[in-house]
C-alpha positions as CSV (number, residue, x, y, z in Angstrom):
1,M,116.7,-55.0,80.2
2,K,113.7,-56.0,78.2
3,R,113.9,-58.2,75.1
4,L,112.4,-57.8,71.7
5,L,111.8,-60.6,69.2
6,V,113.5,-59.8,65.9
7,T,112.5,-61.9,62.9
8,L,113.3,-61.9,59.2
9,C,110.4,-63.3,57.1
10,M,110.2,-64.1,53.5
11,L,107.4,-64.4,51.0
12,V,108.2,-66.0,47.7
13,F,106.2,-64.7,44.8
14,V,106.3,-67.7,42.5
15,T,106.2,-66.3,39.0
16,L,107.4,-69.6,37.7
17,L,104.1,-71.2,36.7
18,S,104.4,-70.1,33.1
19,T,107.8,-71.7,32.8
20,G,106.6,-75.0,34.2
21,A,108.9,-74.9,37.2
22,D,108.2,-77.5,39.8
23,A,107.7,-76.5,43.4
24,Q,110.7,-78.7,44.4
25,E,112.9,-76.4,42.3
26,C,112.1,-73.4,44.7
27,S,114.0,-73.4,47.9
28,L,115.3,-70.6,50.1
29,D,117.5,-70.4,53.2
30,V,117.5,-67.5,55.7
31,F,120.5,-67.3,58.1
32,D,122.9,-65.1,60.0
33,L,120.2,-62.9,61.5
34,D,122.0,-60.3,63.6
35,V,121.4,-57.0,65.4
36,Q,124.3,-54.5,65.8
37,G,123.3,-51.3,67.4
38,Q,120.3,-50.1,65.4
39,T,121.0,-52.2,62.3
40,I,119.2,-55.5,61.7
41,S,120.6,-57.8,59.0
42,G,120.3,-61.3,57.7
43,K,121.2,-63.3,54.6
44,I,118.8,-64.9,52.1
45,K,120.1,-67.6,49.7
46,N,118.3,-69.3,46.8
47,T,119.1,-73.0,47.3
48,G,116.8,-74.0,44.4
49,T,117.4,-74.5,40.8
50,V,115.4,-71.6,39.3
51,S,115.5,-67.8,39.7
52,M,112.9,-66.2,41.9
53,N,111.7,-63.0,43.3
54,V,111.6,-62.8,47.1
55,T,109.8,-60.3,49.3
56,F,111.2,-60.1,52.8
57,Q,110.1,-58.4,56.0
58,F,111.9,-57.5,59.2
59,L,109.6,-57.9,62.2
60,V,110.2,-56.6,65.8
61,N,107.7,-58.1,68.2
62,N,105.5,-59.0,65.3
63,N,105.5,-55.4,63.9
64,M,106.9,-54.9,60.5
65,V,109.8,-52.4,60.7
66,G,111.2,-52.8,57.2
67,N,110.7,-54.8,54.0
68,G,112.1,-55.2,50.5
69,T,112.1,-57.3,47.3
70,L,115.0,-58.9,45.6
71,S,115.7,-61.3,42.7
72,L,117.9,-64.3,43.3
73,S,119.4,-66.6,40.8
74,P,120.1,-70.3,41.7
75,G,122.9,-70.4,44.3
76,Q,122.9,-66.6,44.8
77,Q,122.8,-65.1,48.3
78,Q,122.3,-61.5,49.4
79,T,122.6,-59.7,52.7
80,V,119.5,-57.6,53.6
81,S,119.4,-55.0,56.3
82,N,117.3,-52.3,57.9
83,V,117.8,-49.6,60.5
84,F,115.4,-49.6,63.5
85,S,115.4,-47.2,66.4
86,F,115.0,-49.6,69.3
87,P,113.3,-48.0,72.3
88,T,115.5,-47.1,75.3
89,G,116.0,-50.0,77.7
90,Y,115.9,-52.8,75.0
């Protein structure tokens, strides 16, 4: 059986400059990355003190297979998922 590298990446679009937010106030955590059948899922949590917009990408062997954008308030977490048809034998 071959193996594939599955990754959940985040890009934070900081739209906080107009509010005077400090970079230390922006903090995210990515955890619980899991693959069940053809579903890839993970959790993203805003561990900072300000609301932020987050763009995320699911990568399989460094190829983007899904993406999305979400808004998270301080302390809020959200599960994100994507369906991917893994090739036979993986």
